[in-house]
C-alpha positions in Angstrom: 318.3 31.6 222.0 322.1 31.7 222.4 324.2 32.6 219.4 326.9 30.0 218.7 328.9 28.3 216.0 331.3 29.7 213.4 329.6 33.1 213.1 330.0 33.8 216.8 333.6 32.6 216.9 334.5 34.8 213.9 333.0 37.8 215.6 334.9 37.1 218.8 338.2 36.7 216.9 337.6 40.0 215.2 337.1 41.8 218.6 340.2 40.2 220.0 342.3 41.3 217.0 341.0 44.9 216.8 340.2 47.7 219.1 339.3 45.7 222.3 342.0 43.1 222.4 344.8 45.4 221.5 343.7 48.1 223.9 343.7 45.7 226.8 347.2 44.4 226.1 348.7 47.8 225.1 350.3 50.5 227.3 347.9 53.3 228.1 350.6 55.7 229.4 353.9 56.9 228.2 356.8 57.0 230.7 356.8 59.9 233.2 359.0 62.9 232.5 360.9 62.3 235.8 360.7 58.5 235.8 364.4 58.2 235.0 365.6 61.6 236.4 368.0 60.6 239.1 368.3 64.1 240.7 364.5 64.5 240.8 364.1 61.1 242.5 366.8 61.7 245.0 365.4 65.1 246.0 361.9 63.6 246.4 362.8 60.3 248.0 364.8 61.9 250.8 361.4 62.9 252.2 360.6 59.2 252.7 363.1 59.3 255.6 363.1 62.9 256.8 360.0 65.0 257.6 359.1 67.9 255.4 359.3 71.0 257.5 356.5 73.4 256.7 357.0 77.1 257.6 353.7 79.0 257.1 355.6 82.3 256.6 358.0 81.0 254.0 355.5 79.3 251.6 355.4 80.7 248.1 352.1 82.2 247.0 350.1 80.7 244.1 347.9 83.4 242.5 344.7 82.5 240.7 343.8 84.2 237.4 341.2 86.8 237.6 337.8 87.2 235.9 339.4 88.7 232.7 340.9 85.3 232.0 337.6 83.6 232.9 335.8 85.6 230.3 338.3 84.5 227.6 337.5 80.9 228.4 340.9 80.0 230.0 339.3 79.1 233.3 336.6 76.7 232.2 335.4 74.6 235.0 335.7 71.0 233.8 334.1 69.7 237.0 330.6 70.9 236.5 329.9 70.3 232.8 331.7 73.4 231.5 329.8 76.1 233.4 332.0 79.1 233.8 332.8 80.1 237.4 335.6 82.1 239.0 338.3 80.0 240.5 338.2 81.6 243.9 334.4 81.0 244.2 334.9 77.4 243.3 337.6 76.9 246.0 335.3 78.6 248.5 332.7 75.9 247.7 335.4 73.4 249.0 336.5 72.3 245.5 340.0 70.8 246.4 341.8 71.1 243.0 343.5 73.9 241.1 344.3 73.3 237.4 347.4 74.6 235.6 345.4 77.0 233.4 344.0 78.7 236.4 347.4 79.8 237.8 348.7 83.3 237.2 352.3 82.9 238.3 353.0 79.2 237.3 356.3 79.9 235.5 357.9 81.6 238.5 356.8 78.8 240.8 358.5 76.1 238.7 361.8 77.0 240.3 360.9 74.9 243.4 358.6 71.9 242.7 359.1 70.6 246.3 357.0 72.9 248.4 353.6 73.7 249.8 351.9 76.8 248.5 349.5 79.4 249.8 346.6 79.9 247.3 345.6 83.5 246.9 343.3 85.5 244.7 344.5 88.5 242.7 343.2 90.6 245.5 345.6 88.8 247.9 342.7 87.0 249.7 343.9 83.7 251.2 342.1 80.5 250.1 344.2 77.9 251.8 347.3 75.8 251.7 348.0 73.1 249.0 350.4 70.6 247.7 352.0 71.7 244.4 353.2 70.2 241.1 354.0 72.7 238.4 354.2 70.0 235.8 350.8 68.4 236.3 347.4 69.3 234.9 346.3 69.4 238.6 348.8 72.0 239.8 347.6 72.3 243.4 345.6 70.1 245.8 344.1 71.8 248.8 344.9 70.4 252.2 343.3 73.1 254.3 341.3 76.2 253.5 343.1 77.8 256.5 346.6 78.8 255.3 347.7 79.3 258.9 347.6 75.6 259.5 351.1 74.0 259.6 351.2 70.8 257.6 353.1 68.4 259.9 352.7 65.1 261.7 350.0 66.6 263.9 348.0 67.7 260.9 348.0 64.1 259.6 347.3 62.6 263.0 344.1 64.7 263.2 343.1 63.7 259.6 343.7 60.0 260.3 341.9 60.2 263.6 338.9 61.7 261.9 339.0 58.9 259.2 339.3 56.2 261.9 336.3 57.6 263.7 334.1 57.0 260.7 335.5 53.6 259.9 335.0 52.5 263.5 331.3 53.5 263.3 331.0 51.4 260.1 332.7 48.3 261.3 331.7 48.5 265.0 335.3 48.2 266.2 335.6 47.2 269.8 338.9 48.9 270.4 339.5 52.6 270.6 341.6 53.6 267.6 344.3 51.1 268.7 345.5 48.2 266.7 345.3 44.8 268.5 347.7 41.9 268.2 347.0 39.4 265.4 347.1 35.7 266.1 349.0 33.5 263.8 346.7 30.6 264.6 343.5 30.6 262.5 341.9 28.1 264.8 342.4 30.2 267.9 339.1 29.9 269.9 339.1 33.6 270.6 338.4 34.2 267.0 335.3 32.0 266.9 331.8 33.4 266.8 328.4 32.2 265.7 329.2 32.6 262.0 332.8 31.2 262.0 333.9 28.3 259.9 336.4 25.6 260.8 339.6 25.8 258.8 341.9 22.9 258.0 344.6 22.8 260.7 347.3 22.7 258.1 346.4 26.3 257.1 347.4 27.9 260.4 350.5 29.3 258.7 348.4 32.1 257.2 348.0 35.3 259.1 344.3 35.9 259.7 343.5 39.6 259.7 340.8 41.1 261.9 337.9 41.9 259.5 336.9 45.0 261.5 340.4 46.3 261.0 340.4 45.9 257.2 339.2 48.9 255.1 340.1 52.0 253.1 341.4 54.1 255.9 341.9 57.4 254.0 340.3 58.1 250.6 342.0 61.1 249.1 339.8 64.1 248.6 336.9 62.3 250.4 338.9 62.4 253.6 340.5 65.8 253.0 343.9 64.7 251.8 343.9 64.9 247.9 346.4 62.5 246.3 346.7 60.1 249.3 345.1 56.6 249.6 345.7 54.4 252.6 344.3 50.9 253.0 344.5 49.2 256.4 344.9 45.4 256.6 344.8 45.1 260.4 348.5 45.5 261.4 349.7 46.2 257.9 349.2 49.6 256.2 349.4 50.1 252.4 349.9 53.7 251.2 349.6 55.2 247.7 351.0 58.6 247.0 349.3 59.8 243.9 350.8 63.3 243.8 354.3 64.8 244.2 353.1 66.7 247.2 351.9 63.7 249.1 355.1 61.8 248.4 357.0 64.8 249.7 355.0 64.5 252.9 355.6 60.7 253.1 357.6 60.8 256.3 355.1 63.0 258.1 352.3 60.6 257.0 354.3 57.5 258.1 355.0 59.1 261.5 351.3 59.8 262.0 350.4 56.2 261.1 353.0 54.8 263.5 351.8 57.1 266.3 348.2 56.1 265.9 348.3 52.4 264.7 351.8 51.2 265.5 351.6 48.9 262.4 353.9 45.9 261.8 354.6 47.2 258.3 354.0 50.1 255.9 353.9 49.2 252.2 354.3 51.8 249.5 352.1 50.7 246.6 353.1 53.4 244.3 352.4 51.3 241.2 349.1 53.0 240.6 349.3 54.4 237.0 347.6 57.7 238.1 351.1 58.6 239.3 352.2 59.0 235.6 349.9 62.0 235.4 352.2 63.6 238.0 355.3 62.5 236.1 356.2 60.1 238.9 358.0 56.8 239.0 356.0 53.6 239.2 357.3 51.3 242.0 356.3 49.3 245.1 358.2 48.3 248.2 357.9 47.4 251.8 359.1 50.6 253.4 358.9 49.6 257.0 358.7 46.3 258.8 358.1 42.9 257.2 355.1 41.5 255.3 354.1 37.9 255.0 354.0 36.4 251.5 350.3 35.9 251.9 347.7 36.9 254.4 344.2 35.8 255.0 341.4 38.3 254.9 337.8 37.6 256.1 334.8 39.2 254.4 331.2 38.3 254.7 332.2 35.1 256.6 334.5 34.0 253.7 338.3 33.7 253.8 340.6 35.0 251.0 344.3 34.7 250.6 345.8 37.9 249.2 349.3 39.2 248.4 349.8 42.7 249.8 352.8 43.5 247.6 352.1 41.9 244.3 348.3 41.9 243.9 346.5 44.7 242.0 345.4 47.8 243.8 346.8 47.2 247.4 345.7 43.6 247.6 341.9 43.9 247.9 339.1 46.0 246.4 337.4 47.3 249.5 335.2 49.6 247.4 333.2 46.5 246.1 332.4 45.1 249.6 328.8 46.4 249.7 327.9 45.1 246.2 329.6 41.7 246.8 327.3 41.3 249.9 324.3 42.4 247.9 324.9 40.0 245.1 324.9 37.0 247.4 321.2 37.7 248.1 320.5 37.0 244.4 322.7 34.0 243.9 320.6 31.2 245.6 320.5 28.2 243.2 321.7 30.3 240.3 324.4 29.8 237.7 327.0 32.6 238.2 329.8 33.7 235.8 332.4 35.9 237.4 334.5 37.6 234.7 337.8 39.3 235.6 337.5 37.5 238.9 340.9 38.3 240.5 341.0 36.0 243.6 337.3 35.0 243.3 336.0 37.7 245.7 332.6 37.7 244.0 332.4 34.1 243.0 333.5 32.5 246.3 331.0 34.6 248.2 328.2 33.6 245.8 329.1 30.0 246.1 329.4 29.9 249.9 327.1 32.5 251.3 324.7 32.8 248.3 324.6 29.0 247.9 324.7 29.3 244.1 324.1 26.2 242.0 327.2 26.7 240.0 329.9 29.4 239.9 332.5 29.9 237.1 335.4 32.3 237.8 337.4 33.5 234.8 340.8 35.2 235.4 343.7 35.3 233.0 346.5 35.8 235.6 347.6 32.3 236.8 348.9 33.5 240.2 345.5 35.0 241.0 343.7 31.8 239.9 345.9 29.8 242.3 345.1 32.1 245.2 341.4 31.8 244.3 341.6 28.0 244.4 343.4 28.0 247.7 340.7 30.4 249.1 337.9 28.1 247.9 339.6 25.2 249.7 339.9 27.3 252.9 336.1 28.0 252.7 335.3 24.3 252.1 334.0 24.9 248.6 334.6 22.3 245.9 331.4 21.1 244.3 329.8 24.3 243.0 332.7 26.4 241.9 335.1 26.2 238.9 338.2 28.3 238.2 339.2 29.0 234.6 342.6 30.6 233.7 341.8 32.3 230.5 341.1 35.6 228.7 337.4 36.4 228.7 337.2 36.6 224.9 338.8 33.1 224.5 336.5 31.8 227.2 333.4 33.0 225.3 334.7 31.4 222.1 334.4 28.1 223.9 331.4 28.7 226.1 328.2 26.8 225.3 326.0 27.6 228.2 323.9 30.4 229.6 324.1 31.9 233.1 321.6 33.5 235.5 324.1 36.1 236.8 327.1 37.5 235.0 329.6 39.8 236.8 331.6 42.2 234.7 334.4 43.8 236.7 337.1 44.8 234.1 340.1 46.9 234.7 339.8 50.7 234.0 339.3 50.9 230.3 339.3 54.8 230.3 342.5 55.7 232.2 343.0 59.0 230.3 340.6 61.5 228.7 342.0 60.8 225.3 340.7 57.2 225.7 337.1 58.3 226.5 335.7 57.4 223.1 337.6 54.2 222.5 337.3 53.1 226.1 333.5 53.6 226.0 333.4 51.5 222.9 335.3 48.7 224.7 332.8 48.8 227.6 329.9 48.7 225.1 331.4 45.7 223.2 332.1 43.8 226.5 328.5 44.3 227.8 327.0 43.5 224.4 329.0 40.2 224.3 328.2 39.2 227.9 324.4 39.8 227.5 324.3 37.0 224.9 325.1 34.4 227.6 322.4 35.4 230.1 319.2 33.4 230.7 315.8 35.2 230.4 315.3 37.3 233.5 318.9 37.0 234.3 321.1 39.6 236.1 324.1 41.4 234.6 326.3 43.3 237.1 328.5 45.9 235.5 331.3 47.7 237.4 332.9 50.9 236.1 336.1 52.1 237.6 337.1 55.3 235.9 337.2 58.9 237.0 336.4 60.2 233.5 332.8 59.2 233.0 329.7 61.0 234.2 326.5 59.1 235.2 325.0 60.0 231.8 328.1 58.5 230.1 327.5 55.2 231.9 323.8 55.2 230.8 324.8 55.9 227.2 327.3 53.0 227.3 324.7 50.7 228.6 322.0 51.8 226.1 324.4 51.3 223.1 325.2 47.9 224.4 321.6 46.7 223.9 320.9 48.2 220.5 319.3 45.5 218.2 319.3 42.9 221.0 315.5 42.5 221.3 315.9 42.5 225.1 314.1 44.5 227.7 316.5 46.0 230.2 315.7 47.2 233.7 318.1 48.8 236.2 317.3 46.9 239.4 320.2 48.2 241.4 322.9 50.8 241.2 325.4 52.5 243.5 328.8 53.7 244.4 331.7 52.5 246.5 331.3 51.1 250.0 331.0 53.6 252.8 334.7 53.5 253.7 335.2 55.4 250.4 333.7 58.8 251.1 333.5 61.2 248.2 334.1 65.0 248.3 330.7 66.6 247.6 332.2 68.9 245.0 333.7 65.9 243.1 330.5 63.8 243.3 330.0 63.8 239.5 333.5 62.4 238.9 333.6 59.5 241.3 335.9 56.7 240.1 333.5 53.8 241.0 329.9 53.0 239.9 328.0 49.8 239.5 324.7 48.8 237.8 322.6 45.7 238.2 320.5 45.0 235.1 317.7 42.5 234.7 317.4 41.3 231.1 314.2 39.8 229.7 313.3 38.7 226.2 
């Protein structure tokens, strides 16, 4: 039986006015140390336009601390549950990161923050070449375990070619690593196939992107370039530099992208708040070419309007593609609630492909709600979908119905380690609230998007959410990101994306 009335509303108001509501609205990060440092920015941003010239013989050496420091606890390995291990052994196991407390000569290296470094043991054994930031917790990010490799345009061409090869296998691309022209006419007969849908002729103004050319092209450590994310939207490429070193190599990366893909535009989406951990400025801009105000992306035979410059992430969440497709198989004749719905990526697919009885998409940003409404129109959906521009807490205060499926896809509630406890509590409260609105034998999909939780942390959060609920909970599905988001094996336990599908019975 659903809880309602004055008691429920008072509880929701309390949540909104205390730890959960304030945390969502507040600022998680302080401003970066160099965010307003003009000299630092000038020195760094010149590498947007001129290539960084790497000389193998002139790189400074970064020396790792020896076993004596390890025994004193200074080199604790935070990646594997606190088990002590020498730094050089860990790097030899292809771990791609070096932390500041593992570096012997950090102070002398601070003289030049814009450089690549050779990583060496105290015995002068070479362990590779890495990007470098002396003012970050992650001081070095390994690009190659062979220090003789020169990090130039050819290095990035090979890395991107390797990444393209895997994406081509996933999406069965018909071309051979070469971008093809994009038509401006969404009714062009060459785009039709057995699963195509007629679009209103008035909507030909939107650029339709090739669906087999839209994916995460390069996924940081998973593709061997820590600190670099590249999303491909057909002839438009969106780049995120999450480290000083990758931004220093921006021109080399751009040249490689132009050589391989010849894109119409390259967008710098450096508004990812992970950059603040590197003391970097938050900004976004079209670096090269021109980008339409909106483009049309096709996924699972559904069309979506997205804004490549002003939408969250880079415009689309490719890591959720597999679970969106899976959820459609459960949605037939069901009532679906899509919370934090963005442009309706889950809800529209459940309504159109899953043939849900009713879908309600809740999103508090009006511009995203408008894009979602336009996308629903493009897909010919109007009778079984509803869009609500509201905060989820306020929505629940006025909700008087139960759903068969609820999708919880909140923003990252644990952006820094100091928020681990409070962020876990926010996840727990959100899940506990949502489960009250699910029908018997209903499905709750929970998506976690944080690098700071282990699998056991997720299970603990879920368990705490159902204390005193008198519900039986079964995990009927779980997984990670879509296959265009590979994960470095040594970082498997700290992946930034995990989802659970729970079946709830009374």
